[in-house]
All heavy atoms as TSV, in Angstrom:
chain	resi	resn	atom	element	x	y	z
A	1	MET	N	N	4.135	-0.748	0.230
A	1	MET	CA	C	3.432	-0.958	-1.012
A	1	MET	C	C	3.383	-2.451	-1.261
A	1	MET	O	O	4.320	-3.189	-1.006
A	1	MET	CB	C	4.172	-0.287	-2.167
A	1	MET	CG	C	3.443	-0.480	-3.451
A	1	MET	SD	S	4.241	0.179	-4.926
A	1	MET	CE	C	4.924	1.675	-4.377
A	2	HIS	N	N	2.245	-2.874	-1.759
A	2	HIS	CA	C	2.034	-4.280	-2.068
A	2	HIS	C	C	1.569	-4.370	-3.512
A	2	HIS	O	O	0.642	-3.673	-3.923
A	2	HIS	CB	C	0.985	-4.868	-1.134
A	2	HIS	CG	C	0.719	-6.309	-1.364
A	2	HIS	ND1	N	-0.361	-6.758	-2.057
A	2	HIS	CD2	C	1.437	-7.401	-1.011
A	2	HIS	CE1	C	-0.335	-8.080	-2.105
A	2	HIS	NE2	N	0.753	-8.501	-1.489
A	3	LEU	N	N	2.239	-5.209	-4.301
A	3	LEU	CA	C	1.877	-5.407	-5.699
A	3	LEU	C	C	1.168	-6.740	-5.841
A	3	LEU	O	O	1.642	-7.756	-5.338
A	3	LEU	CB	C	3.116	-5.397	-6.584
A	3	LEU	CG	C	3.985	-4.154	-6.498
A	3	LEU	CD1	C	5.231	-4.322	-7.334
A	3	LEU	CD2	C	3.216	-2.935	-6.936
A	4	ASN	N	N	0.036	-6.723	-6.505
A	4	ASN	CA	C	-0.749	-7.940	-6.734
A	4	ASN	C	C	-0.511	-8.431	-8.153
A	4	ASN	O	O	-0.371	-7.636	-9.079
A	4	ASN	CB	C	-2.241	-7.651	-6.576
A	4	ASN	CG	C	-2.579	-7.181	-5.197
A	4	ASN	OD1	O	-2.523	-7.941	-4.248
A	4	ASN	ND2	N	-2.895	-5.900	-5.058
A	5	SER	N	N	-0.480	-9.738	-8.325
A	5	SER	CA	C	-0.333	-10.312	-9.639
A	5	SER	C	C	-1.095	-11.613	-9.722
A	5	SER	O	O	-0.855	-12.528	-8.927
A	5	SER	CB	C	1.158	-10.559	-9.931
A	5	SER	OG	O	1.313	-11.171	-11.184
A	6	SER	N	N	-2.006	-11.661	-10.644
A	6	SER	CA	C	-2.800	-12.869	-10.810
A	6	SER	C	C	-3.451	-12.846	-12.199
A	6	SER	O	O	-3.665	-11.775	-12.761
A	6	SER	CB	C	-3.894	-12.946	-9.739
A	6	SER	OG	O	-4.784	-14.003	-10.006
A	7	GLU	N	N	-3.748	-13.995	-12.695
A	7	GLU	CA	C	-4.469	-14.072	-13.966
A	7	GLU	C	C	-5.954	-13.804	-13.773
A	7	GLU	O	O	-6.678	-13.623	-14.735
A	7	GLU	CB	C	-4.279	-15.450	-14.565
A	7	GLU	CG	C	-2.856	-15.741	-14.983
A	7	GLU	CD	C	-2.691	-17.132	-15.561
A	7	GLU	OE1	O	-3.725	-17.742	-15.916
A	7	GLU	OE2	O	-1.562	-17.604	-15.625
A	8	TYR	N	N	-6.407	-13.774	-12.533
A	8	TYR	CA	C	-7.828	-13.660	-12.263
A	8	TYR	C	C	-8.191	-12.334	-11.629
A	8	TYR	O	O	-8.265	-11.339	-12.311
A	8	TYR	CB	C	-8.274	-14.846	-11.406
A	8	TYR	CG	C	-7.842	-16.166	-12.011
A	8	TYR	CD1	C	-6.758	-16.865	-11.515
A	8	TYR	CD2	C	-8.487	-16.671	-13.131
A	8	TYR	CE1	C	-6.357	-18.065	-12.091
A	8	TYR	CE2	C	-8.097	-17.870	-13.726
A	8	TYR	CZ	C	-7.021	-18.551	-13.198
A	8	TYR	OH	O	-6.613	-19.706	-13.770
A	9	GLU	N	N	-8.384	-12.277	-10.339
A	9	GLU	CA	C	-8.888	-11.075	-9.680
A	9	GLU	C	C	-7.829	-10.132	-9.149
A	9	GLU	O	O	-7.955	-8.932	-9.271
A	9	GLU	CB	C	-9.806	-11.473	-8.531
A	9	GLU	CG	C	-11.093	-12.103	-8.976
A	9	GLU	CD	C	-11.983	-12.424	-7.805
A	9	GLU	OE1	O	-11.932	-11.709	-6.806
A	9	GLU	OE2	O	-12.728	-13.396	-7.887
A	10	ALA	N	N	-6.813	-10.645	-8.519
A	10	ALA	CA	C	-5.836	-9.802	-7.830
A	10	ALA	C	C	-4.866	-9.185	-8.803
A	10	ALA	O	O	-4.001	-9.861	-9.359
A	10	ALA	CB	C	-5.098	-10.609	-6.768
A	11	ASN	N	N	-5.031	-7.902	-9.043
A	11	ASN	CA	C	-4.054	-7.166	-9.821
A	11	ASN	C	C	-4.016	-5.731	-9.324
A	11	ASN	O	O	-4.917	-5.275	-8.628
A	11	ASN	CB	C	-4.352	-7.239	-11.339
A	11	ASN	CG	C	-5.734	-6.776	-11.667
A	11	ASN	OD1	O	-6.274	-5.851	-11.066
A	11	ASN	ND2	N	-6.354	-7.424	-12.639
A	12	GLY	N	N	-2.959	-5.037	-9.622
A	12	GLY	CA	C	-2.836	-3.664	-9.174
A	12	GLY	C	C	-1.900	-3.552	-7.976
A	12	GLY	O	O	-1.122	-4.456	-7.671
A	13	TYR	N	N	-1.992	-2.425	-7.320
A	13	TYR	CA	C	-1.126	-2.130	-6.177
A	13	TYR	C	C	-1.901	-1.367	-5.119
A	13	TYR	O	O	-2.886	-0.671	-5.421
A	13	TYR	CB	C	0.113	-1.324	-6.619
A	13	TYR	CG	C	-0.233	-0.069	-7.389
A	13	TYR	CD1	C	-0.465	1.132	-6.733
A	13	TYR	CD2	C	-0.344	-0.091	-8.763
A	13	TYR	CE1	C	-0.790	2.283	-7.424
A	13	TYR	CE2	C	-0.663	1.046	-9.472
A	13	TYR	CZ	C	-0.889	2.227	-8.804
A	13	TYR	OH	O	-1.221	3.364	-9.494
A	14	GLU	N	N	-1.477	-1.536	-3.889
A	14	GLU	CA	C	-2.025	-0.763	-2.783
A	14	GLU	C	C	-0.901	-0.497	-1.793
A	14	GLU	O	O	0.128	-1.145	-1.838
A	14	GLU	CB	C	-3.185	-1.496	-2.084
A	14	GLU	CG	C	-2.830	-2.807	-1.444
A	14	GLU	CD	C	-3.110	-4.000	-2.332
A	14	GLU	OE1	O	-3.801	-3.857	-3.351
A	14	GLU	OE2	O	-2.645	-5.095	-1.992
A	15	ILE	N	N	-1.129	0.477	-0.950
A	15	ILE	CA	C	-0.161	0.793	0.091
A	15	ILE	C	C	-0.828	0.586	1.441
A	15	ILE	O	O	-1.908	1.108	1.694
A	15	ILE	CB	C	0.381	2.218	-0.044
A	15	ILE	CG1	C	1.155	2.373	-1.356
A	15	ILE	CG2	C	1.248	2.593	1.151
A	15	ILE	CD1	C	1.735	3.738	-1.610
A	16	TYR	N	N	-0.167	-0.185	2.267
A	16	TYR	CA	C	-0.607	-0.392	3.638
A	16	TYR	C	C	0.086	0.666	4.488
A	16	TYR	O	O	1.296	0.805	4.445
A	16	TYR	CB	C	-0.193	-1.776	4.126
A	16	TYR	CG	C	-0.964	-2.914	3.526
A	16	TYR	CD1	C	-0.714	-3.353	2.238
A	16	TYR	CD2	C	-1.971	-3.537	4.250
A	16	TYR	CE1	C	-1.430	-4.395	1.682
A	16	TYR	CE2	C	-2.684	-4.582	3.686
A	16	TYR	CZ	C	-2.407	-5.011	2.418
A	16	TYR	OH	O	-3.125	-6.043	1.870
A	17	CYS	N	N	-0.703	1.397	5.285
A	17	CYS	CA	C	-0.115	2.381	6.182
A	17	CYS	C	C	-0.999	2.564	7.404
A	17	CYS	O	O	-2.158	2.183	7.411
A	17	CYS	CB	C	0.129	3.703	5.466
A	17	CYS	SG	S	-1.325	4.565	4.883
A	18	ASP	N	N	-0.407	3.129	8.430
A	18	ASP	CA	C	-1.120	3.418	9.679
A	18	ASP	C	C	-1.875	4.719	9.519
A	18	ASP	O	O	-1.271	5.785	9.432
A	18	ASP	CB	C	-0.104	3.484	10.813
A	18	ASP	CG	C	-0.762	3.734	12.170
A	18	ASP	OD1	O	-1.970	4.009	12.223
A	18	ASP	OD2	O	-0.039	3.670	13.179
A	19	PHE	N	N	-3.194	4.641	9.433
A	19	PHE	CA	C	-4.008	5.853	9.233
A	19	PHE	C	C	-3.900	6.829	10.406
A	19	PHE	O	O	-4.293	7.977	10.270
A	19	PHE	CB	C	-5.465	5.459	8.995
A	19	PHE	CG	C	-5.746	4.968	7.592
A	19	PHE	CD1	C	-4.748	4.554	6.753
A	19	PHE	CD2	C	-7.056	4.899	7.156
A	19	PHE	CE1	C	-5.029	4.089	5.471
A	19	PHE	CE2	C	-7.365	4.433	5.875
A	19	PHE	CZ	C	-6.338	4.031	5.034
A	20	ASN	N	N	-3.380	6.381	11.536
A	20	ASN	CA	C	-3.185	7.296	12.676
A	20	ASN	C	C	-1.953	8.164	12.489
A	20	ASN	O	O	-1.785	9.144	13.202
A	20	ASN	CB	C	-3.055	6.491	13.979
A	20	ASN	CG	C	-4.329	5.756	14.316
A	20	ASN	OD1	O	-5.423	6.298	14.181
A	20	ASN	ND2	N	-4.200	4.517	14.726
A	21	ASN	N	N	-1.075	7.808	11.573
A	21	ASN	CA	C	0.141	8.571	11.314
A	21	ASN	C	C	-0.090	9.412	10.037
A	21	ASN	O	O	0.031	8.928	8.933
A	21	ASN	CB	C	1.336	7.628	11.134
A	21	ASN	CG	C	2.629	8.362	10.934
A	21	ASN	OD1	O	2.698	9.456	10.399
A	21	ASN	ND2	N	3.704	7.734	11.395
A	22	LYS	N	N	-0.411	10.671	10.221
A	22	LYS	CA	C	-0.779	11.545	9.101
A	22	LYS	C	C	0.351	11.743	8.110
A	22	LYS	O	O	0.133	11.869	6.909
A	22	LYS	CB	C	-1.292	12.899	9.614
A	22	LYS	CG	C	-2.530	12.802	10.488
A	22	LYS	CD	C	-3.654	12.075	9.783
A	22	LYS	CE	C	-4.846	11.867	10.694
A	22	LYS	NZ	N	-5.815	10.943	10.158
A	23	ASN	N	N	1.599	11.737	8.588
A	23	ASN	CA	C	2.749	11.883	7.692
A	23	ASN	C	C	2.884	10.683	6.766
A	23	ASN	O	O	3.176	10.829	5.573
A	23	ASN	CB	C	4.044	12.098	8.463
A	23	ASN	CG	C	4.101	13.436	9.121
A	23	ASN	OD1	O	3.557	14.411	8.612
A	23	ASN	ND2	N	4.752	13.510	10.271
A	24	THR	N	N	2.648	9.495	7.295
A	24	THR	CA	C	2.727	8.280	6.492
A	24	THR	C	C	1.596	8.257	5.470
A	24	THR	O	O	1.801	7.875	4.310
A	24	THR	CB	C	2.673	7.032	7.388
A	24	THR	OG1	O	3.746	7.067	8.303
A	24	THR	CG2	C	2.749	5.760	6.576
A	25	VAL	N	N	0.417	8.692	5.857
A	25	VAL	CA	C	-0.726	8.734	4.940
A	25	VAL	C	C	-0.425	9.723	3.802
A	25	VAL	O	O	-0.664	9.437	2.627
A	25	VAL	CB	C	-2.025	9.112	5.673
A	25	VAL	CG1	C	-3.155	9.365	4.705
A	25	VAL	CG2	C	-2.409	8.024	6.669
A	26	LYS	N	N	0.128	10.865	4.152
A	26	LYS	CA	C	0.455	11.886	3.149
A	26	LYS	C	C	1.501	11.347	2.155
A	26	LYS	O	O	1.344	11.490	0.942
A	26	LYS	CB	C	0.988	13.141	3.837
A	26	LYS	CG	C	1.240	14.287	2.915
A	26	LYS	CD	C	1.669	15.526	3.685
A	26	LYS	CE	C	1.974	16.655	2.758
A	26	LYS	NZ	N	2.367	17.881	3.475
A	27	LEU	N	N	2.555	10.720	2.667
A	27	LEU	CA	C	3.577	10.141	1.817
A	27	LEU	C	C	3.007	9.024	0.943
A	27	LEU	O	O	3.271	8.963	-0.267
A	27	LEU	CB	C	4.724	9.583	2.665
A	27	LEU	CG	C	5.824	8.825	1.912
A	27	LEU	CD1	C	6.532	9.733	0.919
A	27	LEU	CD2	C	6.820	8.244	2.904
A	28	SER	N	N	2.174	8.187	1.515
A	28	SER	CA	C	1.573	7.082	0.775
A	28	SER	C	C	0.696	7.592	-0.374
A	28	SER	O	O	0.738	7.069	-1.488
A	28	SER	CB	C	0.756	6.199	1.712
A	28	SER	OG	O	1.582	5.643	2.709
A	29	ASN	N	N	-0.109	8.613	-0.100
A	29	ASN	CA	C	-0.937	9.206	-1.145
A	29	ASN	C	C	-0.086	9.798	-2.267
A	29	ASN	O	O	-0.431	9.694	-3.447
A	29	ASN	CB	C	-1.872	10.270	-0.567
A	29	ASN	CG	C	-3.146	9.671	-0.025
A	29	ASN	OD1	O	-3.761	8.825	-0.661
A	29	ASN	ND2	N	-3.530	10.095	1.152
A	30	SER	N	N	1.018	10.414	-1.900
A	30	SER	CA	C	1.928	11.001	-2.885
A	30	SER	C	C	2.497	9.904	-3.790
A	30	SER	O	O	2.581	10.072	-5.025
A	30	SER	CB	C	3.051	11.752	-2.177
A	30	SER	OG	O	3.956	12.280	-3.088
A	31	ILE	N	N	2.898	8.789	-3.194
A	31	ILE	CA	C	3.420	7.660	-3.979
A	31	ILE	C	C	2.351	7.131	-4.929
A	31	ILE	O	O	2.633	6.877	-6.113
A	31	ILE	CB	C	3.946	6.550	-3.045
A	31	ILE	CG1	C	5.181	7.046	-2.298
A	31	ILE	CG2	C	4.243	5.281	-3.834
A	31	ILE	CD1	C	5.610	6.145	-1.153
A	32	LEU	N	N	1.129	6.982	-4.444
A	32	LEU	CA	C	0.055	6.497	-5.298
A	32	LEU	C	C	-0.186	7.430	-6.485
A	32	LEU	O	O	-0.372	6.996	-7.623
A	32	LEU	CB	C	-1.238	6.334	-4.512
A	32	LEU	CG	C	-1.319	5.164	-3.523
A	32	LEU	CD1	C	-2.637	5.192	-2.759
A	32	LEU	CD2	C	-1.103	3.832	-4.217
A	33	LYS	N	N	-0.145	8.736	-6.239
A	33	LYS	CA	C	-0.360	9.702	-7.320
A	33	LYS	C	C	0.736	9.596	-8.375
A	33	LYS	O	O	0.466	9.712	-9.570
A	33	LYS	CB	C	-0.411	11.120	-6.749
A	33	LYS	CG	C	-1.701	11.421	-6.023
A	33	LYS	CD	C	-1.701	12.830	-5.444
A	33	LYS	CE	C	-2.927	13.042	-4.584
A	33	LYS	NZ	N	-2.925	14.359	-3.934
A	34	GLN	N	N	1.977	9.381	-7.931
A	34	GLN	CA	C	3.087	9.248	-8.896
A	34	GLN	C	C	2.928	7.976	-9.717
A	34	GLN	O	O	3.178	7.986	-10.928
A	34	GLN	CB	C	4.429	9.253	-8.151
A	34	GLN	CG	C	4.773	10.570	-7.510
A	34	GLN	CD	C	4.824	11.720	-8.514
A	34	GLN	OE1	O	5.450	11.612	-9.557
A	34	GLN	NE2	N	4.148	12.807	-8.201
A	35	LEU	N	N	2.525	6.899	-9.091
A	35	LEU	CA	C	2.296	5.655	-9.837
A	35	LEU	C	C	1.132	5.821	-10.818
A	35	LEU	O	O	1.172	5.282	-11.929
A	35	LEU	CB	C	2.030	4.486	-8.881
A	35	LEU	CG	C	3.263	3.991	-8.123
A	35	LEU	CD1	C	2.851	2.992	-7.062
A	35	LEU	CD2	C	4.264	3.367	-9.080
A	36	ASP	N	N	0.104	6.567	-10.434
A	36	ASP	CA	C	-1.019	6.834	-11.331
A	36	ASP	C	C	-0.545	7.548	-12.596
A	36	ASP	O	O	-0.995	7.237	-13.698
A	36	ASP	CB	C	-2.090	7.680	-10.638
A	36	ASP	CG	C	-2.893	6.908	-9.618
A	36	ASP	OD1	O	-2.858	5.658	-9.632
A	36	ASP	OD2	O	-3.543	7.554	-8.778
A	37	LYS	N	N	0.375	8.494	-12.420
A	37	LYS	CA	C	0.896	9.237	-13.573
A	37	LYS	C	C	1.638	8.320	-14.535
A	37	LYS	O	O	1.656	8.555	-15.737
A	37	LYS	CB	C	1.840	10.351	-13.102
A	37	LYS	CG	C	1.144	11.511	-12.438
A	37	LYS	CD	C	2.171	12.557	-12.018
A	37	LYS	CE	C	1.523	13.672	-11.246
A	37	LYS	NZ	N	2.521	14.667	-10.800
A	38	LEU	N	N	2.256	7.262	-14.015
A	38	LEU	CA	C	2.997	6.319	-14.845
A	38	LEU	C	C	2.075	5.326	-15.547
A	38	LEU	O	O	2.506	4.597	-16.437
A	38	LEU	CB	C	3.993	5.529	-13.996
A	38	LEU	CG	C	5.124	6.338	-13.371
A	38	LEU	CD1	C	5.921	5.444	-12.409
A	38	LEU	CD2	C	6.028	6.924	-14.456
A	39	ASP	N	N	0.811	5.303	-15.139
A	39	ASP	CA	C	-0.160	4.352	-15.661
A	39	ASP	C	C	0.391	2.928	-15.517
A	39	ASP	O	O	0.312	2.102	-16.437
A	39	ASP	CB	C	-0.502	4.657	-17.119
A	39	ASP	CG	C	-1.769	3.956	-17.574
A	39	ASP	OD1	O	-2.639	3.692	-16.729
A	39	ASP	OD2	O	-1.882	3.671	-18.775
A	40	TYR	N	N	0.960	2.677	-14.358
A	40	TYR	CA	C	1.663	1.431	-14.076
A	40	TYR	C	C	0.721	0.225	-14.001
A	40	TYR	O	O	0.958	-0.802	-14.603
A	40	TYR	CB	C	2.458	1.569	-12.779
A	40	TYR	CG	C	3.088	0.293	-12.291
A	40	TYR	CD1	C	4.169	-0.264	-12.949
A	40	TYR	CD2	C	2.573	-0.374	-11.192
A	40	TYR	CE1	C	4.753	-1.442	-12.523
A	40	TYR	CE2	C	3.141	-1.559	-10.762
A	40	TYR	CZ	C	4.225	-2.085	-11.430
A	40	TYR	OH	O	4.769	-3.261	-11.006
A	41	SER	N	N	-0.346	0.378	-13.258
A	41	SER	CA	C	-1.283	-0.703	-13.054
A	41	SER	C	C	-2.532	-0.107	-12.378
A	41	SER	O	O	-2.706	1.106	-12.370
A	41	SER	CB	C	-0.652	-1.779	-12.159
A	41	SER	OG	O	-1.480	-2.924	-12.088
A	42	ILE	N	N	-3.343	-0.928	-11.784
A	42	ILE	CA	C	-4.584	-0.470	-11.142
A	42	ILE	C	C	-4.290	-0.019	-9.707
A	42	ILE	O	O	-3.743	-0.783	-8.904
A	42	ILE	CB	C	-5.643	-1.587	-11.150
A	42	ILE	CG1	C	-5.996	-1.945	-12.583
A	42	ILE	CG2	C	-6.879	-1.159	-10.364
A	42	ILE	CD1	C	-6.836	-3.197	-12.704
A	43	ASN	N	N	-4.668	1.198	-9.398
A	43	ASN	CA	C	-4.502	1.745	-8.060
A	43	ASN	C	C	-5.610	1.210	-7.180
A	43	ASN	O	O	-6.786	1.510	-7.389
A	43	ASN	CB	C	-4.537	3.275	-8.118
A	43	ASN	CG	C	-4.387	3.931	-6.764
A	43	ASN	OD1	O	-4.486	3.289	-5.721
A	43	ASN	ND2	N	-4.151	5.208	-6.772
A	44	ARG	N	N	-5.265	0.423	-6.181
A	44	ARG	CA	C	-6.243	-0.134	-5.248
A	44	ARG	C	C	-6.313	0.650	-3.945
A	44	ARG	O	O	-6.994	0.258	-3.003
A	44	ARG	CB	C	-5.922	-1.602	-4.998
A	44	ARG	CG	C	-6.057	-2.441	-6.274
A	44	ARG	CD	C	-5.494	-3.837	-6.118
A	44	ARG	NE	N	-6.025	-4.539	-4.985
A	44	ARG	CZ	C	-6.830	-5.599	-5.040
A	44	ARG	NH1	N	-7.204	-6.052	-6.198
A	44	ARG	NH2	N	-7.217	-6.197	-3.943
A	45	GLY	N	N	-5.586	1.783	-3.884
A	45	GLY	CA	C	-5.706	2.699	-2.770
A	45	GLY	C	C	-4.863	2.382	-1.546
A	45	GLY	O	O	-3.928	1.601	-1.594
A	46	LEU	N	N	-5.265	3.024	-0.450
A	46	LEU	CA	C	-4.592	2.844	0.829
A	46	LEU	C	C	-5.376	1.885	1.686
A	46	LEU	O	O	-6.616	1.878	1.671
A	46	LEU	CB	C	-4.513	4.186	1.590
A	46	LEU	CG	C	-3.692	5.295	0.967
A	46	LEU	CD1	C	-3.761	6.528	1.839
A	46	LEU	CD2	C	-2.268	4.874	0.743
A	47	LEU	N	N	-4.662	1.087	2.456
A	47	LEU	CA	C	-5.268	0.207	3.433
A	47	LEU	C	C	-4.672	0.500	4.803
A	47	LEU	O	O	-3.465	0.697	4.920
A	47	LEU	CB	C	-5.017	-1.270	3.071
A	47	LEU	CG	C	-5.649	-1.756	1.776
A	47	LEU	CD1	C	-5.172	-3.161	1.458
A	47	LEU	CD2	C	-7.157	-1.717	1.875
A	48	ASP	N	N	-5.514	0.554	5.811
A	48	ASP	CA	C	-5.092	0.841	7.173
A	48	ASP	C	C	-4.523	-0.433	7.813
A	48	ASP	O	O	-5.229	-1.434	7.928
A	48	ASP	CB	C	-6.284	1.350	7.979
A	48	ASP	CG	C	-5.905	1.828	9.367
A	48	ASP	OD1	O	-4.742	1.672	9.784
A	48	ASP	OD2	O	-6.795	2.388	10.030
A	49	THR	N	N	-3.278	-0.378	8.212
A	49	THR	CA	C	-2.632	-1.550	8.826
A	49	THR	C	C	-3.303	-1.939	10.140
A	49	THR	O	O	-3.131	-3.068	10.598
A	49	THR	CB	C	-1.133	-1.314	9.050
A	49	THR	OG1	O	-0.949	-0.135	9.828
A	49	THR	CG2	C	-0.387	-1.193	7.745
A	50	ASN	N	N	-4.041	-1.029	10.735
A	50	ASN	CA	C	-4.729	-1.345	11.979
A	50	ASN	C	C	-5.962	-2.211	11.726
A	50	ASN	O	O	-6.378	-2.984	12.571
A	50	ASN	CB	C	-5.156	-0.066	12.703
A	50	ASN	CG	C	-3.952	0.741	13.107
A	50	ASN	OD1	O	-3.085	0.274	13.837
A	50	ASN	ND2	N	-3.868	1.970	12.606
A	51	GLU	N	N	-6.539	-2.086	10.529
A	51	GLU	CA	C	-7.727	-2.871	10.178
A	51	GLU	C	C	-7.389	-4.052	9.257
A	51	GLU	O	O	-8.066	-5.081	9.293
A	51	GLU	CB	C	-8.754	-1.986	9.496
A	51	GLU	CG	C	-9.312	-0.925	10.423
A	51	GLU	CD	C	-10.358	-0.061	9.735
A	51	GLU	OE1	O	-10.946	-0.493	8.732
A	51	GLU	OE2	O	-10.594	1.048	10.226
A	52	THR	N	N	-6.385	-3.883	8.411
A	52	THR	CA	C	-6.002	-4.905	7.438
A	52	THR	C	C	-4.484	-5.063	7.485
A	52	THR	O	O	-3.786	-4.570	6.608
A	52	THR	CB	C	-6.445	-4.490	6.014
A	52	THR	OG1	O	-7.793	-4.056	6.039
A	52	THR	CG2	C	-6.309	-5.636	5.046
A	53	PRO	N	N	-3.977	-5.734	8.492
A	53	PRO	CA	C	-2.517	-5.863	8.600
A	53	PRO	C	C	-1.934	-6.772	7.519
A	53	PRO	O	O	-2.534	-7.778	7.165
A	53	PRO	CB	C	-2.295	-6.461	9.986
A	53	PRO	CG	C	-3.584	-7.122	10.334
A	53	PRO	CD	C	-4.668	-6.391	9.594
A	54	LEU	N	N	-0.794	-6.377	6.991
A	54	LEU	CA	C	-0.059	-7.201	6.048
A	54	LEU	C	C	0.898	-8.057	6.886
A	54	LEU	O	O	1.708	-7.528	7.640
A	54	LEU	CB	C	0.709	-6.322	5.053
A	54	LEU	CG	C	1.398	-7.023	3.885
A	54	LEU	CD1	C	0.378	-7.754	3.020
A	54	LEU	CD2	C	2.159	-6.007	3.037
A	55	TYR	N	N	0.795	-9.343	6.764
A	55	TYR	CA	C	1.496	-10.290	7.657
A	55	TYR	C	C	2.979	-9.960	7.815
A	55	TYR	O	O	3.490	-9.915	8.933
A	55	TYR	CB	C	1.305	-11.708	7.154
A	55	TYR	CG	C	1.960	-12.748	8.037
A	55	TYR	CD1	C	1.282	-13.227	9.170
A	55	TYR	CD2	C	3.234	-13.227	7.768
A	55	TYR	CE1	C	1.883	-14.163	10.004
A	55	TYR	CE2	C	3.833	-14.151	8.594
A	55	TYR	CZ	C	3.162	-14.625	9.710
A	55	TYR	OH	O	3.757	-15.545	10.529
A	56	VAL	N	N	3.705	-9.765	6.727
A	56	VAL	CA	C	5.157	-9.565	6.828
A	56	VAL	C	C	5.520	-8.269	7.542
A	56	VAL	O	O	6.593	-8.168	8.126
A	56	VAL	CB	C	5.850	-9.616	5.445
A	56	VAL	CG1	C	5.740	-10.993	4.838
A	56	VAL	CG2	C	5.334	-8.560	4.520
A	57	ILE	N	N	4.630	-7.291	7.517
A	57	ILE	CA	C	4.882	-6.042	8.240
A	57	ILE	C	C	4.464	-6.188	9.701
A	57	ILE	O	O	5.187	-5.841	10.624
A	57	ILE	CB	C	4.126	-4.861	7.603
A	57	ILE	CG1	C	4.507	-4.704	6.131
A	57	ILE	CG2	C	4.339	-3.577	8.380
A	57	ILE	CD1	C	5.969	-4.438	5.869
A	58	ALA	N	N	3.275	-6.737	9.920
A	58	ALA	CA	C	2.746	-6.894	11.281
A	58	ALA	C	C	3.655	-7.759	12.154
A	58	ALA	O	O	3.818	-7.524	13.346
A	58	ALA	CB	C	1.343	-7.471	11.247
A	59	LYS	N	N	4.258	-8.778	11.564
A	59	LYS	CA	C	5.128	-9.692	12.316
A	59	LYS	C	C	6.589	-9.239	12.336
A	59	LYS	O	O	7.432	-9.927	12.912
A	59	LYS	CB	C	5.033	-11.109	11.716
A	59	LYS	CG	C	3.660	-11.704	11.794
A	59	LYS	CD	C	3.200	-11.848	13.211
A	59	LYS	CE	C	1.825	-12.478	13.270
A	59	LYS	NZ	N	1.302	-12.540	14.610
A	60	GLY	N	N	6.865	-8.076	11.733
A	60	GLY	CA	C	8.219	-7.552	11.755
A	60	GLY	C	C	9.207	-8.295	10.891
A	60	GLY	O	O	10.427	-8.200	11.072
A	61	ILE	N	N	8.686	-9.058	9.919
A	61	ILE	CA	C	9.556	-9.835	9.033
A	61	ILE	C	C	10.302	-8.884	8.073
A	61	ILE	O	O	11.458	-9.103	7.768
A	61	ILE	CB	C	8.735	-10.878	8.262
A	61	ILE	CG1	C	8.159	-11.892	9.258
A	61	ILE	CG2	C	9.559	-11.564	7.199
A	61	ILE	CD1	C	7.117	-12.813	8.675
A	62	LYS	N	N	9.647	-7.839	7.623
A	62	LYS	CA	C	10.242	-6.841	6.735
A	62	LYS	C	C	10.094	-5.470	7.354
A	62	LYS	O	O	9.118	-5.193	8.039
A	62	LYS	CB	C	9.567	-6.857	5.360
A	62	LYS	CG	C	9.731	-8.113	4.587
A	62	LYS	CD	C	11.159	-8.227	4.105
A	62	LYS	CE	C	11.370	-9.513	3.317
A	62	LYS	NZ	N	12.716	-9.702	2.897
A	63	LYS	N	N	11.064	-4.612	7.125
A	63	LYS	CA	C	10.998	-3.253	7.648
A	63	LYS	C	C	10.005	-2.445	6.815
A	63	LYS	O	O	9.770	-2.738	5.646
A	63	LYS	CB	C	12.384	-2.611	7.608
A	63	LYS	CG	C	13.341	-3.267	8.557
A	63	LYS	CD	C	14.630	-2.518	8.626
A	63	LYS	CE	C	15.536	-3.257	9.589
A	63	LYS	NZ	N	16.463	-2.397	10.253
A	64	SER	N	N	9.463	-1.406	7.436
A	64	SER	CA	C	8.490	-0.566	6.747
A	64	SER	C	C	8.537	0.846	7.294
A	64	SER	O	O	9.140	1.089	8.353
A	64	SER	CB	C	7.093	-1.140	6.946
A	64	SER	OG	O	6.716	-1.057	8.322
A	65	LEU	N	N	7.917	1.733	6.587
A	65	LEU	CA	C	7.702	3.096	7.093
A	65	LEU	C	C	6.522	3.037	8.047
A	65	LEU	O	O	5.497	2.474	7.720
A	65	LEU	CB	C	7.363	4.058	5.971
A	65	LEU	CG	C	8.464	4.338	4.971
A	65	LEU	CD1	C	7.897	5.181	3.834
A	65	LEU	CD2	C	9.594	5.082	5.627
A	66	ASN	N	N	6.660	3.595	9.227
A	66	ASN	CA	C	5.536	3.625	10.165
A	66	ASN	C	C	5.179	5.031	10.508
A	66	ASN	O	O	5.934	5.885	10.579
A	66	ASN	CB	C	5.891	2.858	11.436
A	66	ASN	CG	C	6.045	1.384	11.182
A	66	ASN	OD1	O	5.607	0.889	10.160
A	66	ASN	ND2	N	6.669	0.690	12.097
């Protein structure tokens, strides 16, 4: 999950996951639905790490669900 914070355009949250891993996609969607219920912020959806890699995950700097 990635949280955006800015006074301008970037706000809300999205989850980066491997769309080839159906279990990860299912879990990610479940997390997004729970955050929606909390009315936490703007849901920006799922992003495929194969098409839009998040640097800290792609480079192995931080652990993630794969």
